[in-house]
C-alpha positions in Angstrom: -54.7 37.4 16.0 -54.3 40.9 17.0 -55.6 42.7 14.2 -56.2 47.4 13.5 -57.7 49.0 10.4 -56.7 52.2 9.5 -59.5 54.4 7.1 -56.9 56.8 5.0 -59.8 59.4 3.4 -56.9 62.3 2.2 -54.8 63.1 -0.7 -50.9 62.1 -0.3 -49.1 65.2 1.8 -46.4 65.4 3.9 -49.0 65.7 6.6 -50.9 62.8 5.6 -48.0 60.5 5.0 -46.8 61.2 8.8 -49.7 60.8 10.6 -50.2 57.4 9.0 -46.7 56.7 9.9 -47.4 57.1 13.5 -50.2 55.3 13.7 -48.2 52.6 11.8 -45.8 52.6 14.2 -48.2 52.8 17.2 -49.4 49.4 15.6 -46.1 47.8 15.5 -45.0 48.7 19.0 -48.9 46.9 19.8 -47.5 43.8 17.9 -51.1 44.5 16.3 -50.1 41.2 13.5 -52.4 42.3 10.5 -53.2 45.6 9.5 -55.8 46.7 7.2 -55.6 49.2 5.5 -58.4 51.4 3.7 -57.7 54.0 0.9 -59.3 56.3 -0.9 -57.5 58.7 -2.4 -56.9 61.6 -5.1 -53.2 60.8 -5.6 -50.7 63.4 -4.4 -46.4 63.4 -3.9 -44.9 60.4 -5.3 -42.1 61.0 -2.7 -44.5 60.2 0.3 -45.8 57.4 -1.6 -43.8 55.8 -2.8 -42.2 56.0 0.8 -45.5 54.4 2.1 -45.1 51.6 -0.4 -41.6 50.6 1.0 -42.2 51.2 4.3 -45.4 49.0 4.4 -43.9 45.9 2.2 -40.3 45.9 4.5 -42.6 46.8 7.6 -42.9 42.8 10.2 -46.9 42.9 9.7 -49.4 41.5 7.3 -50.8 44.1 5.3 -54.5 43.7 3.8 -55.2 47.0 1.7 -58.4 48.1 0.4 -60.1 50.5 -2.1 -63.3 52.3 -0.3 -64.1 54.2 -3.2 -61.9 55.5 -5.3 -57.8 55.6 -5.2 -55.6 57.1 -7.6 -52.4 57.5 -9.3 -49.9 57.4 -6.4 -52.3 56.3 -4.2 -52.5 52.4 -6.6 -48.8 52.6 -5.2 -50.2 52.4 -1.8 -52.7 50.1 -2.4 -50.2 47.4 -4.6 -48.1 47.1 -1.0 -51.3 44.9 0.1 -50.5 41.1 0.8 -54.0 40.7 -0.3 -55.7 43.1 -1.8 -59.3 43.9 -2.1 -62.0 46.7 -3.6 -65.7 47.4 -2.8 -68.6 46.9 -5.2 -68.7 50.3 -6.6 -65.5 51.9 -6.8 -62.5 52.6 -9.1 -58.5 52.9 -10.2 -57.0 55.4 -12.0 -53.6 54.4 -13.6 -52.3 57.7 -14.7 -49.1 59.6 -16.0 -47.7 62.1 -13.3 -46.5 66.0 -13.3 -44.0 67.7 -11.7 -44.7 71.7 -10.4 -42.0 74.4 -11.0 -43.5 77.3 -8.8 -42.4 80.7 -8.1 -39.7 82.8 -10.5 -37.2 79.3 -10.2 -33.9 79.7 -12.3 -32.5 75.8 -13.7 -29.5 76.1 -15.8 -28.9 73.0 -18.1 -27.1 70.8 -15.6 -30.2 71.2 -13.0 -32.8 70.9 -15.5 -30.3 67.7 -16.6 -30.5 66.1 -13.2 -33.9 66.6 -11.9 -35.3 65.3 -15.7 -33.0 62.0 -15.4 -34.6 61.9 -11.3 -38.4 62.5 -13.0 -37.7 59.0 -14.8 -36.3 57.3 -11.9 -39.6 58.0 -10.5 -41.7 57.7 -12.9 -40.0 54.1 -13.9 -40.4 53.2 -9.8 -44.0 53.7 -10.5 -44.7 51.5 -13.1 -42.2 49.3 -11.4 -44.3 48.7 -8.6 -47.8 48.2 -10.3 -46.3 46.2 -12.7 -44.7 43.1 -9.6 -47.8 43.4 -8.2 -49.8 42.6 -11.6 -47.4 40.6 -12.8 -47.7 42.9 -16.3 -44.3 43.7 -18.6 -43.9 47.4 -17.3 -43.2 48.7 -20.6 -47.4 47.6 -20.7 -47.7 49.7 -17.3 -46.1 52.5 -18.7 -48.4 52.6 -21.7 -51.5 52.9 -19.0 -49.7 54.9 -17.0 -49.6 56.9 -20.7 -52.7 56.6 -21.5 -55.0 57.4 -18.2 -56.2 53.7 -17.6 -59.6 53.7 -15.5 -60.4 50.6 -13.9 -63.8 48.8 -12.1 -63.2 46.6 -9.8 -63.6 43.6 -11.5 -60.9 45.4 -14.2 -59.4 46.1 -11.7 -59.3 42.1 -10.6 -58.8 40.9 -14.1 -55.7 43.6 -14.4 -54.0 41.4 -11.3 -54.6 44.5 -8.7 -57.4 43.3 -6.7 -58.0 39.7 -5.3 -61.3 40.2 -4.5 -64.3 42.3 -4.4 -66.5 42.5 -1.3 -68.6 44.9 0.1 -67.6 43.9 4.0 -64.6 46.6 5.5 -64.9 46.0 8.9 -66.3 44.6 12.3 -68.2 46.9 14.6 -65.5 46.1 17.5 -62.3 47.3 15.1 -59.6 49.0 16.5 -60.1 52.2 14.0 -57.9 55.0 13.5 -58.8 57.5 10.6 -56.5 59.5 8.6 -57.8 62.8 7.0 -61.1 63.5 7.7 -63.2 65.9 9.7 -63.3 65.6 13.9 -65.6 68.1 15.1 -65.2 71.8 14.1 -61.5 71.0 13.0 -60.1 69.0 10.6 -58.1 66.3 11.4 -55.6 66.8 8.3 -55.7 69.5 5.8 -54.0 69.3 2.5 -53.2 72.3 1.2 -50.3 73.4 -1.7 -49.3 76.4 -2.8 -50.3 78.5 -5.6 -48.8 80.4 -7.9 -49.4 83.5 -9.5 -51.1 83.3 -13.3 -48.0 82.1 -15.3 -45.9 81.1 -12.4 -46.0 77.8 -13.1 -44.5 75.2 -15.2 -45.9 71.7 -15.5 -44.2 69.0 -17.2 -46.9 66.1 -17.8 -45.9 62.7 -16.8 -43.0 63.1 -14.7 -42.3 64.1 -10.9 -39.6 64.3 -8.5 -39.6 65.3 -5.0 -37.3 68.3 -4.7 -39.7 70.3 -7.3 -42.9 69.3 -5.1 -43.8 66.1 -7.3 -47.7 65.7 -7.5 -49.8 63.4 -9.4 -53.8 63.6 -8.9 -56.7 63.1 -11.2 -57.1 66.4 -13.8 -61.1 65.9 -12.5 -59.6 67.6 -9.1 -60.3 71.1 -11.1 -63.4 70.3 -11.6 -64.4 69.6 -7.9 -64.1 65.6 -8.2 -61.7 63.2 -7.1 -62.1 60.1 -8.5 
């Protein structure tokens, strides 16, 4: 069986998603039969995360996913795409709500707000349904866990239904390995950047997100320099 491995150590943003899509397209063209996607991610943009999940679920390839560090928020959705899902013994998962950032002096009338709120709610429920379908749990239960910021160690993730097996080994010495989101030489291969508004110019809607307003999911611990 022809196999390939991808190490994804990055937030989920337009550039990291595009790089992963390019690698996936190449591996499918190479007639790879089984793909191993190793993930450690603090989360990122819902639009790109859900697009990756749907593409991976529909791709003509067997997919194994691995948590080799920390998988948060929309990273959990991508992890759920695996036909078999693994975690190293010393890892963690974080299921939590998402947010939408309105940057700058954006003006929205009542209809705009109504339309975007509906989009936010749909994306929020789509995330919950992906996790619920994967774990065979009621969607309402997953929504509660998202709202309560649920952190799981590998054994708890296995009991929850996210993980099939806990193991340390990730890939063989001669693996066909591609990398997304890490340093390669003096220049970063992928750089994660989100424009930062001036003080007083950002409105946050907690637990909701929508691509048209650059919806993101990320751990609040990022503000303290810790990506979990």
